[in-house]
C-alpha positions as CSV (number, residue, x, y, z in Angstrom):
1,M,35.8,10.5,-5.1
2,W,33.8,10.4,-8.4
3,K,30.6,10.3,-6.4
4,I,31.4,13.6,-4.7
5,I,32.4,15.2,-8.1
6,V,29.1,14.2,-9.6
7,L,27.2,15.5,-6.6
8,L,29.0,18.8,-6.7
9,F,28.4,19.1,-10.5
10,F,24.7,18.7,-10.2
11,S,24.5,20.8,-7.1
12,N,26.2,23.7,-8.9
13,I,23.7,23.4,-11.7
14,F,20.7,23.5,-9.3
15,C,22.2,26.5,-7.5
16,C,22.4,28.5,-10.6
17,L,18.7,28.1,-11.3
18,P,16.8,31.2,-10.2
19,T,14.9,30.8,-6.9
20,F,14.7,27.1,-7.5
21,S,13.2,25.1,-4.5
22,Y,11.7,21.7,-3.8
23,D,8.9,23.4,-1.8
24,D,7.3,26.8,-1.4
25,K,9.0,27.6,1.9
26,N,12.3,29.1,2.7
27,H,14.3,27.2,5.3
28,V,16.7,30.0,5.9
29,Y,15.8,33.7,6.6
30,I,18.0,36.6,5.7
31,S,18.4,40.0,7.4
32,I,20.4,42.9,5.9
33,Q,21.7,45.5,8.3
34,S,24.5,48.0,8.5
35,L,27.0,48.3,11.3
36,N,29.3,51.3,12.2
37,M,32.4,50.1,14.0
38,N,36.0,51.4,14.2
39,N,35.1,54.4,12.0
40,S,34.0,52.2,9.2
41,T,30.7,51.0,7.8
42,Y,29.9,47.4,7.3
43,L,27.2,45.6,5.5
44,T,26.0,42.6,7.5
45,I,24.1,39.7,6.0
46,S,22.6,37.6,8.8
47,Y,21.2,34.1,8.3
48,Q,18.7,32.3,10.5
49,N,18.4,28.6,9.8
50,E,15.3,26.8,10.8
51,P,15.8,24.1,13.5
52,G,17.6,21.1,12.0
53,W,18.7,22.9,8.9
54,H,22.3,23.9,8.0
55,T,24.2,25.8,5.4
56,Y,27.8,25.5,4.4
57,W,31.2,27.2,5.0
58,K,33.9,28.0,2.4
59,N,35.1,24.4,2.6
60,P,31.8,22.5,2.6
61,G,33.6,19.1,3.2
62,H,32.6,15.9,1.5
63,A,29.4,17.4,0.1
64,G,27.6,20.7,-0.1
65,I,28.1,24.2,-1.6
66,P,29.5,27.3,0.2
67,L,27.4,30.4,0.6
68,K,27.7,33.0,-2.2
69,N,26.6,36.6,-2.2
70,I,26.5,38.8,-5.3
71,F,26.2,42.6,-5.1
72,S,25.2,45.0,-7.8
73,I,24.0,48.6,-8.3
74,N,21.8,49.2,-11.3
75,N,22.7,45.8,-12.6
76,T,26.4,46.7,-12.4
77,P,28.3,44.2,-10.2
78,I,30.3,45.8,-7.4
79,E,32.9,44.3,-5.0
80,L,32.7,44.7,-1.3
81,V,35.6,43.8,1.1
82,E,34.6,40.5,2.6
83,L,35.7,39.9,6.2
84,E,36.6,36.4,7.3
85,W,33.6,34.1,7.9
86,P,32.7,32.9,11.4
87,T,34.0,29.6,12.7
88,P,31.9,26.7,11.3
89,I,30.9,23.5,13.1
90,R,31.7,20.0,11.9
91,I,28.6,18.2,10.7
92,E,28.9,14.4,10.5
93,E,26.3,12.1,9.0
94,S,27.1,8.5,8.2
95,N,30.8,9.3,7.9
96,V,30.1,12.2,5.5
97,I,31.9,15.2,7.0
98,S,30.7,18.7,6.3
99,Y,31.5,22.2,7.7
100,G,28.8,24.7,8.0
101,Y,26.4,26.7,10.2
102,V,23.3,26.1,12.2
103,G,21.1,28.6,14.0
104,T,21.9,32.3,13.5
105,Y,25.1,33.8,12.2
106,S,26.4,36.8,10.1
107,L,28.7,37.6,7.3
108,Y,30.4,41.0,7.2
109,Y,31.4,43.2,4.3
110,K,33.2,46.5,4.6
111,I,31.7,49.2,2.4
112,P,34.3,51.6,0.8
113,E,33.4,55.3,0.8
114,D,32.9,55.6,-3.0
115,I,30.4,52.6,-3.0
116,K,28.8,54.0,0.2
117,E,27.9,57.1,-1.8
118,S,26.6,55.2,-4.7
119,I,24.3,53.1,-2.4
120,S,22.9,56.2,-0.9
121,L,21.7,57.3,-4.4
122,N,20.7,53.9,-5.8
123,Q,19.4,50.6,-4.6
124,L,21.9,47.9,-3.7
125,Q,20.9,44.5,-5.0
126,I,22.0,41.5,-2.9
127,V,21.6,38.0,-4.4
128,S,22.3,35.3,-1.8
129,Q,22.8,31.7,-3.0
130,F,23.1,28.7,-0.7
131,L,22.3,25.1,-0.1
132,A,20.0,24.4,2.9
133,C,20.1,20.8,4.1
134,K,18.3,18.7,6.7
135,N,17.1,15.3,5.6
136,I,17.2,16.7,2.0
137,C,19.1,19.5,0.5
138,V,17.3,22.5,-1.0
139,P,19.2,25.0,-3.2
140,E,17.8,28.5,-2.5
141,T,18.4,31.9,-4.0
142,Q,17.1,35.0,-2.2
143,T,17.3,38.5,-3.6
144,T,17.2,41.6,-1.4
145,F,17.2,45.3,-2.2
146,G,18.5,48.0,0.1
147,V,19.0,51.8,0.2
148,F,21.7,53.5,2.4
149,K,20.1,56.4,4.3
150,N,21.4,58.2,7.4
151,D,24.2,55.6,7.9
152,F,21.7,52.8,7.8
153,I,20.7,50.3,5.2
154,Q,17.0,49.8,4.8
155,A,16.2,46.5,3.2
156,G,12.6,45.5,3.2
157,K,10.9,43.9,6.2
158,P,13.0,40.9,7.3
159,K,11.5,38.3,9.6
160,F,14.3,38.9,12.2
161,L,16.9,41.5,13.1
162,R,20.0,41.2,15.2
163,T,20.9,43.8,17.8
164,A,23.9,46.0,17.2
165,Q,25.6,44.3,20.2
166,D,25.1,40.9,18.7
167,L,26.6,42.1,15.4
168,K,29.6,43.6,17.2
169,D,30.2,40.5,19.2
170,G,30.0,38.4,16.0
171,M,32.6,40.6,14.3
172,Q,34.9,40.4,17.3
173,N,34.7,36.6,17.3
174,I,35.7,36.4,13.6
175,P,39.0,34.3,13.4
176,E,42.1,36.4,13.0
177,K,45.3,35.4,11.2
178,K,48.0,34.5,13.7
179,P,51.6,33.3,13.4
180,F,52.0,29.5,13.3
181,P,51.9,28.3,16.9
182,E,55.2,26.9,18.3
183,Q,53.4,24.0,20.1
184,L,51.9,22.7,16.9
185,K,53.9,20.5,14.5
186,I,52.4,19.5,11.1
187,S,53.8,17.1,8.4
188,L,52.6,15.3,5.3
189,S,53.4,11.7,4.6
190,K,52.7,9.2,1.8
191,A,49.8,7.0,2.8
192,A,48.7,5.0,-0.2
193,D,48.3,5.3,-4.0
194,N,47.5,8.9,-4.8
195,K,46.9,9.6,-1.1
196,L,48.7,11.5,1.6
197,A,48.2,11.8,5.3
198,L,48.3,15.0,7.4
199,F,49.9,14.2,10.8
200,Y,50.0,16.8,13.5
201,E,50.7,17.0,17.3
202,Y,50.1,19.7,19.8
203,K,52.6,19.7,22.6
204,G,51.0,22.4,24.8
205,S,49.4,21.5,28.1
206,T,45.7,21.0,27.4
207,I,42.6,19.6,28.9
208,Y,40.3,17.2,27.2
209,F,39.6,18.5,23.7
210,D,36.3,17.4,22.2
211,N,36.4,17.6,18.4
212,S,32.9,16.3,17.9
213,L,31.7,19.7,16.7
214,T,35.0,21.6,16.1
215,N,38.2,20.3,14.5
216,L,41.6,21.1,16.0
217,L,42.6,21.9,12.3
218,T,39.9,22.7,9.8
219,P,41.4,23.2,6.2
220,F,40.3,25.9,3.9
221,P,39.6,24.9,0.3
222,Q,42.8,23.9,-1.6
223,P,42.7,23.0,-5.3
224,L,45.2,20.1,-5.2
225,L,44.5,18.7,-1.7
226,S,41.2,17.4,-0.3
227,F,41.1,16.7,3.4
228,E,39.1,13.9,5.0
229,K,37.8,13.5,8.5
230,E,40.0,14.6,11.5
231,I,40.8,11.9,14.1
232,L,42.3,13.1,17.3
233,F,44.2,11.1,19.9
234,T,45.5,12.1,23.3
235,D,48.2,10.6,25.5
236,N,48.2,10.6,29.3
237,N,49.9,14.0,29.5
238,F,47.1,15.5,27.4
239,K,49.3,15.9,24.3
240,L,47.2,15.8,21.2
241,F,47.9,13.9,18.0
242,G,45.8,14.3,14.9
243,I,45.4,12.5,11.5
244,Q,43.6,13.6,8.3
245,D,43.7,11.5,5.2
246,V,44.4,13.7,2.1
247,D,43.4,13.0,-1.5
248,W,45.7,14.3,-4.2
249,N,43.5,16.1,-6.8
250,G,46.3,16.7,-9.3
251,L,45.0,13.8,-11.4
252,Y,41.8,15.8,-12.1
253,Q,43.7,18.9,-13.3
254,E,44.3,19.9,-16.9
255,P,47.0,19.0,-17.6
256,E,47.2,16.1,-15.1
257,L,49.6,16.5,-12.2
258,A,50.9,13.3,-10.8
259,L,51.9,13.0,-7.1
260,P,55.7,13.4,-7.0
261,E,57.4,10.0,-6.3
262,N,60.4,11.7,-4.7
263,G,58.2,13.5,-2.2
264,K,59.1,17.0,-3.5
265,F,56.3,19.3,-4.8
266,D,57.1,21.1,-8.0
267,I,55.1,24.1,-6.6
268,P,55.0,24.4,-2.8
269,Q,51.6,23.8,-1.4
270,T,50.4,26.4,1.0
271,V,47.4,25.3,3.1
272,T,45.3,27.6,5.3
273,F,43.7,26.2,8.4
274,L,41.3,27.3,11.1
275,F,43.2,26.3,14.3
276,C,41.1,25.9,17.5
277,D,43.4,26.5,20.4
278,P,42.9,23.5,22.8
279,V,43.4,25.7,25.8
280,T,41.5,28.9,25.1
281,K,39.1,27.3,22.6
282,K,39.5,30.4,20.4
283,T,39.9,29.9,16.7
284,F,42.7,31.5,14.6
285,I,43.8,31.3,11.0
286,I,47.2,29.8,10.3
287,E,49.1,28.8,7.2
288,K,51.6,26.0,6.5
289,T,53.6,25.7,3.4
290,F,54.6,22.2,2.4
291,D,57.7,22.0,0.1
292,S,57.7,18.2,0.3
293,F,56.2,15.2,2.0
294,S,57.7,12.1,3.7
295,T,57.8,9.1,1.4
296,T,57.8,6.7,4.4
297,D,54.5,4.9,4.5
298,F,52.2,6.4,7.1
299,T,50.5,3.1,8.0
300,K,52.8,2.4,11.0
301,K,52.3,5.8,12.5
302,S,48.6,5.6,12.1
303,N,48.4,2.1,13.6
304,L,50.5,3.2,16.6
305,L,48.3,6.2,17.3
306,K,45.3,3.9,17.4
307,T,47.2,1.4,19.6
308,L,48.8,3.8,22.0
309,F,46.2,6.5,22.6
310,P,42.4,6.8,22.9
311,S,40.6,8.8,20.3
312,Q,37.9,11.4,21.1
313,K,35.4,9.1,19.4
314,E,36.6,6.1,21.4
315,A,36.1,8.0,24.6
316,T,32.5,8.7,23.7
317,Q,32.0,5.1,22.5
318,N,33.4,3.8,25.8
319,I,30.7,5.7,27.6
320,K,28.0,4.3,25.4
321,T,29.4,0.8,25.8
322,E,29.2,1.2,29.6
323,Q,25.6,2.2,29.3
324,K,24.7,-0.7,26.9
325,A,26.4,-3.6,28.7
326,T,24.0,-6.5,28.3
327,S,22.8,-8.8,31.1
328,F,24.3,-11.7,29.2
329,S,27.8,-10.2,29.1
330,L,27.5,-9.4,32.8
331,L,26.6,-13.0,33.7
332,L,29.5,-14.2,31.7
333,Y,32.0,-11.9,33.5
334,I,30.4,-13.0,36.8
335,L,31.2,-16.6,35.9
336,F,34.8,-15.5,35.0
337,A,35.1,-13.8,38.4
338,L,33.8,-16.9,40.3
339,L,36.3,-19.1,38.5
340,G,39.1,-16.6,39.0
341,G,38.3,-16.5,42.7
342,V,38.4,-20.3,43.0
343,I,41.8,-20.4,41.3
344,L,43.1,-17.8,43.7
345,N,43.0,-20.4,46.4
346,F,45.9,-22.2,44.7
347,M,48.1,-19.1,44.0
348,P,51.3,-18.7,46.0
349,C,50.1,-15.3,47.4
350,V,47.2,-16.9,49.3
351,L,48.6,-20.3,50.2
352,P,49.9,-19.4,53.7
353,I,46.4,-18.2,54.9
354,I,44.6,-21.0,53.1
355,S,46.9,-23.4,54.9
356,L,45.9,-21.8,58.2
357,K,42.3,-22.3,57.4
358,L,42.8,-25.9,56.4
359,F,44.6,-26.3,59.7
360,S,41.6,-24.8,61.4
361,L,39.3,-27.3,59.6
362,I,41.3,-30.2,60.9
363,K,41.0,-28.9,64.4
364,H,37.3,-28.4,64.0
365,K,36.7,-31.8,62.3
366,E,35.2,-33.3,65.4
367,Y,32.9,-30.3,66.0
368,S,29.2,-30.4,65.3
369,K,27.8,-29.5,61.9
370,K,26.4,-26.3,63.3
371,E,29.9,-25.2,64.6
372,L,31.6,-26.2,61.3
373,F,29.0,-24.2,59.4
374,K,29.5,-21.1,61.6
375,H,33.3,-21.2,61.3
376,N,33.3,-21.5,57.6
377,I,30.6,-18.9,57.1
378,Y,32.5,-16.4,59.2
379,Y,35.7,-17.0,57.2
380,S,33.7,-16.6,54.0
381,A,32.0,-13.5,55.3
382,G,35.5,-12.0,56.0
383,I,36.5,-12.6,52.4
384,I,33.3,-11.3,50.8
385,S,33.0,-8.2,53.0
386,S,36.7,-7.4,52.3
387,F,36.1,-7.7,48.6
388,L,33.1,-5.5,49.0
389,A,35.1,-2.9,50.9
390,L,37.9,-3.1,48.2
391,G,35.3,-2.5,45.5
392,S,34.1,0.5,47.4
393,V,37.6,1.9,47.6
394,V,38.0,1.4,43.8
395,Y,34.6,3.0,43.2
396,F,35.5,6.2,45.1
397,L,39.0,6.4,43.6
398,K,37.6,6.1,40.1
399,K,35.0,8.8,40.9
400,S,37.8,11.1,42.1
401,G,39.7,10.5,38.8
402,E,42.4,8.2,40.1
403,V,43.7,5.4,37.9
404,V,43.6,2.2,39.9
405,G,44.2,-1.5,39.1
406,W,44.2,-4.9,40.7
407,G,46.7,-5.0,43.6
408,F,46.8,-1.2,43.8
409,Q,47.0,-1.2,47.7
410,L,50.4,-2.8,47.5
411,Q,51.6,0.4,45.9
412,S,51.3,2.0,49.3
413,N,54.4,1.7,51.6
414,L,52.2,2.4,54.7
415,F,49.8,-0.5,53.8
416,V,52.7,-2.9,53.1
417,G,54.4,-2.0,56.3
418,L,51.2,-2.7,58.3
419,M,50.7,-6.0,56.6
420,I,54.3,-7.1,57.5
421,I,53.6,-6.4,61.2
422,I,50.3,-8.3,61.1
423,L,51.9,-11.3,59.5
424,F,54.9,-11.2,61.8
425,I,52.6,-11.1,64.8
426,F,50.5,-14.0,63.4
427,A,53.7,-16.0,62.9
428,L,54.8,-15.4,66.5
429,N,51.4,-16.6,67.6
430,L,51.8,-19.8,65.7
431,F,55.2,-20.3,67.3
432,G,53.5,-20.2,70.7
433,L,55.0,-16.9,71.8
434,F,51.6,-15.6,72.8
435,E,47.9,-16.3,72.4
436,F,45.2,-14.0,71.2
437,K,42.4,-13.7,73.7
438,T,38.9,-12.3,73.2
439,P,37.8,-9.3,75.3
440,F,36.1,-10.0,78.6
441,G,37.5,-13.5,78.8
442,K,35.1,-16.1,80.1
443,I,32.1,-13.9,79.4
444,L,32.6,-14.7,75.7
445,G,33.9,-18.2,76.3
446,N,37.6,-17.2,76.4
447,Y,38.1,-18.6,72.9
448,N,41.5,-18.5,71.4
449,L,41.2,-15.9,68.6
450,K,42.5,-18.4,66.0
451,E,39.6,-20.7,67.0
452,S,36.9,-18.1,67.4
453,Y,34.5,-16.8,64.8
454,L,36.3,-13.4,65.0
455,G,39.5,-15.2,64.1
456,D,37.9,-16.9,61.1
457,F,36.5,-13.5,59.9
458,F,39.9,-11.9,60.3
459,N,41.6,-14.7,58.4
460,G,39.2,-14.1,55.6
461,I,40.3,-10.4,55.5
462,I,44.0,-11.4,55.4
463,A,43.3,-13.9,52.6
464,T,41.7,-11.2,50.6
465,I,44.5,-8.8,51.0
466,L,47.2,-11.4,50.1
467,S,45.2,-12.5,47.0
468,T,45.3,-9.2,45.2
469,P,48.9,-9.4,44.0
470,C,47.9,-12.5,42.0
471,S,46.1,-12.4,38.7
472,A,44.6,-15.8,38.1
473,P,43.2,-17.0,34.7
474,F,39.7,-15.7,34.1
475,L,40.2,-13.1,36.8
476,G,41.9,-10.6,34.5
477,T,39.0,-10.6,32.0
478,A,36.4,-10.1,34.8
479,L,38.4,-7.4,36.4
480,A,38.9,-5.6,33.1
481,F,35.1,-5.6,32.7
482,A,34.6,-4.2,36.3
483,F,37.3,-1.5,36.0
484,T,36.2,-0.2,32.6
485,V,32.5,-0.6,32.4
486,G,29.7,0.6,34.8
487,D,30.2,1.6,38.4
488,E,27.7,-1.0,39.6
489,A,29.8,-3.7,37.9
490,I,32.7,-3.0,40.2
491,F,30.7,-4.2,43.2
492,I,29.1,-7.2,41.4
493,I,32.5,-8.5,40.1
494,F,34.4,-7.9,43.3
495,V,31.8,-9.7,45.4
496,S,31.8,-12.6,42.8
497,I,35.6,-12.9,43.2
498,G,35.1,-13.1,46.9
499,I,32.5,-15.8,46.6
500,G,34.8,-17.7,44.3
501,L,37.7,-17.4,46.8
502,S,35.6,-18.6,49.7
503,L,33.6,-21.2,47.6
504,P,35.5,-24.3,48.9
505,F,34.7,-23.3,52.5
506,I,31.1,-22.4,51.7
507,L,30.7,-25.9,50.3
508,T,32.3,-27.5,53.4
509,A,29.9,-25.4,55.5
510,I,26.9,-26.7,53.6
511,F,28.3,-30.3,53.2
512,P,30.5,-31.0,56.3
513,K,31.3,-34.5,55.1
514,T,33.5,-33.1,52.4
515,I,36.3,-32.6,55.0
516,S,36.3,-36.3,55.9
517,F,39.3,-36.8,53.7
518,L,41.4,-34.6,56.1
519,P,43.5,-36.4,58.8
520,K,42.4,-36.6,62.4
521,P,43.7,-34.1,64.9
522,G,46.8,-35.1,66.9
523,R,50.2,-34.0,68.2
524,W,51.4,-33.6,64.6
525,M,49.3,-30.4,64.5
526,E,51.6,-28.7,66.9
527,H,54.5,-29.2,64.6
528,L,52.3,-28.2,61.6
529,K,51.6,-24.9,63.4
530,K,55.3,-24.1,63.4
531,I,55.6,-24.9,59.7
532,L,52.7,-22.6,58.9
533,G,54.3,-20.0,61.0
534,I,57.4,-20.2,58.8
535,T,55.2,-19.7,55.7
536,L,53.8,-16.5,57.2
537,L,57.4,-15.4,57.9
538,V,58.4,-16.1,54.3
539,T,55.4,-14.0,53.2
540,A,56.4,-11.2,55.5
541,I,60.0,-11.3,54.2
542,W,58.7,-11.0,50.6
543,L,56.7,-8.0,51.7
544,I,59.8,-6.5,53.4
545,N,61.5,-6.6,50.0
546,I,58.5,-4.8,48.5
547,F,58.6,-2.3,51.4
548,N,62.3,-1.6,50.7
549,I,61.6,-0.9,47.0
550,L,58.6,1.3,47.8
551,T,60.4,3.5,50.3
552,N,63.7,3.5,48.3
553,N,65.7,4.4,51.4
554,P,68.1,2.1,53.3
555,D,67.4,3.8,56.6
556,T,63.8,2.8,56.5
557,I,64.6,-0.9,56.5
558,F,67.1,-0.5,59.4
559,Y,64.5,1.2,61.5
560,F,61.8,-1.2,60.4
561,H,63.9,-4.1,61.6
562,L,64.3,-2.4,64.9
563,L,60.5,-2.0,65.1
564,L,60.0,-5.7,64.5
565,T,62.6,-6.5,67.1
566,L,60.8,-4.3,69.6
567,I,57.5,-6.1,68.9
568,F,59.3,-9.5,69.2
569,F,61.0,-8.6,72.5
570,S,57.7,-7.2,73.9
571,L,56.0,-10.5,73.3
572,F,59.0,-12.5,74.5
573,F,59.3,-10.5,77.7
574,V,55.7,-11.0,78.6
575,K,55.9,-14.7,77.8
576,F,59.1,-15.7,79.4
577,I,60.3,-12.9,81.8
578,S,57.3,-11.3,83.4
579,N,53.7,-11.7,82.6
580,K,52.6,-8.7,84.8
581,K,50.0,-6.6,83.1
582,I,52.0,-3.4,83.6
583,W,54.8,-4.8,81.4
584,A,52.3,-6.0,78.8
585,I,50.7,-2.6,78.7
586,T,54.0,-0.8,78.7
587,F,55.5,-2.8,75.8
588,T,52.3,-2.7,73.8
589,L,52.2,1.1,74.1
590,L,55.8,1.4,73.2
591,S,55.2,-0.8,70.1
592,V,52.2,1.2,69.0
593,I,53.9,4.6,69.6
594,A,57.0,3.4,67.7
595,S,54.9,2.1,64.8
596,I,53.0,5.4,64.5
597,A,56.2,7.5,64.7
598,Y,57.9,5.3,62.2
599,F,55.1,5.2,59.6
600,D,54.7,9.0,59.9
601,Y,58.3,9.2,59.0
602,V,57.8,6.8,56.1
603,Y,54.8,8.7,54.8
604,K,56.8,11.9,54.4
605,L,59.5,10.2,52.4
606,D,59.9,10.7,48.7
607,S,59.1,7.2,47.4
608,S,60.3,7.8,43.9
609,I,62.2,4.8,42.4
610,N,64.0,3.9,39.2
611,I,62.4,1.2,37.1
612,S,64.0,-2.1,38.1
613,Q,65.3,-4.4,35.4
614,D,65.5,-7.8,37.0
615,N,65.7,-9.8,33.7
616,V,69.2,-11.3,34.1
617,N,71.3,-11.3,30.9
618,L,68.4,-9.8,28.9
619,P,69.0,-6.2,27.8
620,S,65.9,-4.2,28.6
621,E,64.8,-0.6,28.6
622,K,62.2,1.4,30.6
623,W,58.7,1.3,28.9
624,T,57.3,4.6,27.7
625,P,54.6,5.3,25.1
626,E,57.0,7.4,23.1
627,K,59.3,4.4,22.6
628,L,56.4,2.4,21.2
629,F,55.7,5.3,18.8
630,N,59.2,6.0,17.6
631,S,60.7,2.5,17.4
632,N,61.2,0.7,14.1
633,R,61.7,-2.7,15.8
634,T,59.4,-5.4,17.1
635,I,58.8,-4.8,20.8
636,F,58.1,-7.1,23.7
637,M,56.4,-5.4,26.7
638,D,56.6,-6.8,30.2
639,F,54.2,-5.1,32.6
640,T,55.3,-6.2,36.0
641,A,55.6,-5.1,39.7
642,Q,57.9,-6.1,42.5
643,W,54.9,-7.1,44.7
644,C,53.6,-9.5,41.9
645,L,54.6,-13.1,42.7
646,T,53.3,-14.4,39.4
647,C,55.4,-11.8,37.6
648,K,58.5,-13.0,39.4
649,V,57.8,-16.6,38.6
650,N,57.4,-15.8,34.9
651,E,60.6,-13.8,34.9
652,K,62.6,-16.7,36.4
653,L,60.9,-19.5,34.3
654,I,60.8,-17.6,30.9
655,F,62.6,-14.3,30.6
656,T,65.9,-15.3,32.1
657,T,66.2,-18.5,30.0
658,N,68.7,-18.7,27.1
659,R,66.0,-19.7,24.8
660,F,64.0,-16.5,25.4
661,K,67.1,-14.4,25.1
662,Q,68.0,-16.1,21.8
663,L,64.5,-15.4,20.5
664,M,64.8,-11.7,21.3
665,E,68.2,-11.5,19.6
666,K,67.2,-13.6,16.5
667,H,64.2,-11.4,15.8
668,N,65.8,-8.1,16.9
669,V,63.2,-7.5,19.5
670,L,63.3,-4.6,21.9
671,F,62.5,-5.7,25.4
672,L,60.6,-3.0,27.4
673,V,59.9,-3.3,31.1
674,A,56.9,-1.3,32.5
675,D,57.3,-1.5,36.3
676,W,54.0,-0.8,38.1
677,T,55.4,-1.2,41.6
678,H,54.6,2.4,42.3
679,K,51.4,4.1,41.2
680,D,51.9,5.2,37.6
681,P,48.9,6.8,35.8
682,I,50.6,6.5,32.4
683,I,51.0,2.7,32.8
684,G,47.5,2.4,34.4
685,N,45.8,4.3,31.6
686,W,47.6,2.4,28.9
687,L,46.6,-1.0,30.5
688,K,43.0,0.2,31.0
689,K,42.8,1.2,27.3
690,H,43.7,-2.4,26.4
691,N,41.2,-3.9,28.9
692,V,43.9,-5.0,31.3
693,V,43.7,-3.9,35.0
694,G,46.6,-5.8,36.7
695,V,50.0,-7.3,36.2
696,P,51.5,-9.4,34.9
697,A,50.6,-8.5,31.3
698,Y,52.6,-9.2,28.2
699,F,52.3,-7.6,24.7
700,I,54.2,-7.8,21.4
701,Q,54.0,-4.9,19.0
702,D,55.2,-5.3,15.4
703,K,57.0,-2.7,13.3
704,N,53.6,-1.4,12.0
705,G,52.2,-0.9,15.4
706,K,50.0,-4.0,15.4
707,L,49.5,-5.3,18.9
708,Y,49.4,-8.9,20.2
709,F,48.2,-9.6,23.8
710,L,49.7,-12.7,25.4
711,G,47.7,-12.5,28.6
712,E,48.9,-13.0,32.2
713,L,50.8,-16.2,31.5
714,T,52.9,-17.0,28.4
715,T,55.6,-19.4,27.2
716,S,58.6,-19.1,24.9
717,E,56.8,-21.3,22.4
718,E,53.9,-18.8,22.2
719,V,56.2,-15.9,21.9
720,E,58.1,-17.6,19.1
721,Q,54.9,-18.4,17.1
722,I,53.9,-14.7,17.2
723,L,57.4,-13.5,16.2
724,I,57.4,-15.9,13.3
725,K,53.9,-14.7,12.2
726,I,55.1,-11.1,12.4
727,Q,58.2,-11.9,10.3
728,T,56.0,-13.7,7.7
729,E,53.5,-10.8,7.5
730,N,56.1,-8.1,7.3
């Protein structure tokens, strides 16, 4: 603060020196013109700054001096009625905030009739003082003389003139005083010693408001309050929040005025602001009188805003970060993607399909190296091409403005229903109810689909689809990079995950001897087929539960069971009652028509759902950003989904235990559940802001808004350590 005072002190001295300049050249040109408008005559003083130079508004900000014009006739000072100044821009250099003007702009002064008559007989002297800044600041004083003749002021030969229409447009755009907007709420809070904080929120429906050049609220000069830089935040509903630090200047008054400890001002403080409407982008003048300020420390509210919502600057920085991602960081995330893909092979989501592939390897054990190579490569190609297709879907959804995350396809009831039918048919195939045949029979070798290259490729596709509900270690970090950085990274990371998932089979394709540890084929394999069929049925049953939650309608499950029964009976009829082609074609058509009609019905349903709270014996509430902002308690956040197996395992092993419940009660922790079973852009955007793209994800927030990320997997011990740390720090 003392540096600014010293700067202003010397700047004022310099400005008072007549025509003082660091060089012989003016960096700002002045034009004096008159304007007749609304039956009145106005004196206009127009300024034209050289490129890169700026001058200052009434409130210059951290540094600078406002423009000043002095009028006189025959050395006798006169007063003209000054109109409001045009809206300034915000100028920021190395965190030094100023408000001023660039380019060409005009100030307007109404000329009273008596002075108008005096000017017509005598010269009007106009002394304009200002500070012109670029890399250096140059105080300038320019004196102009004018004579009023025939309703026009003649003032020398200026280097530029503005047209009458430009001057009229400029006057019409001058900010007008308006009533305080209902959508805007402003409050003052205690922030630190001798400091306050201005907090405001705009609840109107807005689009993205960029305050890089224009504040939402720009304060006029106020003797006791000095306002710092405005920081804006926005939530997912485009509601704006703003913060400005405020210095209390009462300590520099004579006599000194201390900041009231009880939060009540001895003299109410009225502050005038320029308010830029976020919708119309028009600027108005509003006033707010503060009789008091909140004595509650503003630190928590500030931290919460930074935690919950992205700032305008962060949005810009995120773009720059995307553009500056280094090759080293990309290689690191590719490694994470590969490791995450490998670990997916052992996740419960994928085990049924991986088991089928291992079963296929056993059957192919006696094949030639060439045949083994082809089977494994086709399976791997199915995985990698599926991940590439999945990456393409994510790419186009992001381009269209959608918020997507890992496992997003399981938020579609149509997709889940189709997956249930496919797995159900696969299970019936393993039970021996029918065999897949390739088209044209013997022309293509009459391979069983499960033993053909096409079957391997299709198994790879199914393995990819079933892998996405899981979030393996390393995978979350890689996916966060792919979803939040460059568009090209999406394809690179997704393909890397696919290579990781298929890596064991790529290695067996290159080194066939690695499968020598598997047992030899035999009759036991027929029994194993039935067991693997059961695993597919279990997976289908799990998806039926997801389907039930997504559709949120009991009738849908009843009709879906009828549809599965029809499919089963169709295959059973052809296998054991009649294998005539007419019956096979008839039942196939019936199944297809019934499926199309059913899913058309499901598509038209309202799939809204209440947030589930599966945590037995543990009181929980629905997660919302507002609860994070308004709560005075420590918060545990569980980001979950009904289709996430890892989430369900964590819930059973951790959140439903007495130890975890006792931890929550002991530390008075509010347990919030964010259910992402359905597509929810608010949850998606919040996770994306914190570099998380899938579930499960667990966070703890302390009373001051400080956030702790626990990752995809956690333990009661880890939670307890963080809660103890929070208790110690607070």
